[in-house]
C-alpha positions in Angstrom: 160.8 47.0 -37.5 164.0 46.5 -35.0 166.2 48.9 -37.1 168.0 49.7 -40.2 171.3 49.4 -42.0 173.1 51.3 -44.9 175.8 49.2 -46.4 177.9 50.5 -49.5 180.5 48.5 -50.8 183.6 49.2 -52.8 185.8 47.1 -55.1 189.1 48.4 -56.5 190.4 47.3 -59.5 192.5 44.3 -59.4 196.3 44.3 -58.3 197.0 41.5 -60.4 195.0 38.6 -61.9 193.5 36.5 -59.3 193.5 39.2 -56.3 190.8 41.5 -55.4 190.8 44.1 -53.0 187.1 46.2 -51.1 185.9 47.7 -48.7 182.7 47.3 -47.5 181.0 49.6 -44.7 177.9 49.7 -42.1 176.4 52.4 -40.8 172.7 51.3 -38.7 170.3 52.2 -36.1 168.6 49.6 -33.8 165.7 49.6 -31.2 167.2 50.0 -27.7 165.2 46.7 -26.8 167.8 44.6 -28.9 171.1 46.6 -28.3 173.2 48.9 -26.0 173.6 51.6 -28.5 171.1 52.7 -30.8 173.7 53.7 -33.7 176.8 51.4 -34.9 179.2 51.7 -37.7 181.3 49.1 -39.1 184.3 49.1 -41.8 185.7 46.0 -43.1 189.0 45.5 -45.6 188.4 42.5 -47.8 191.6 41.4 -49.4 190.6 38.1 -51.7 192.7 35.8 -54.1 191.6 32.9 -56.1 192.5 30.8 -53.3 191.9 32.8 -50.1 190.0 35.9 -48.5 191.5 38.0 -46.0 189.4 40.4 -43.7 189.8 43.4 -41.1 187.0 44.2 -39.2 186.4 47.7 -37.2 183.3 47.7 -35.4 181.9 51.5 -33.7 179.3 51.7 -31.0 178.3 55.2 -31.0 
């Protein structure tokens, strides 16, 4: 096994019908053979409607 990731997700109540928002987070570790840093974290905000999706991603290697 080269590593593992924990990916909790949260979906908030609807702001209005047809619009959704939520957070995806990720905490993982990997083999230094495949990555520069052993640990990494990521936080993704997601907003979506029935017609489109908007995402913002913050990625932090440590």
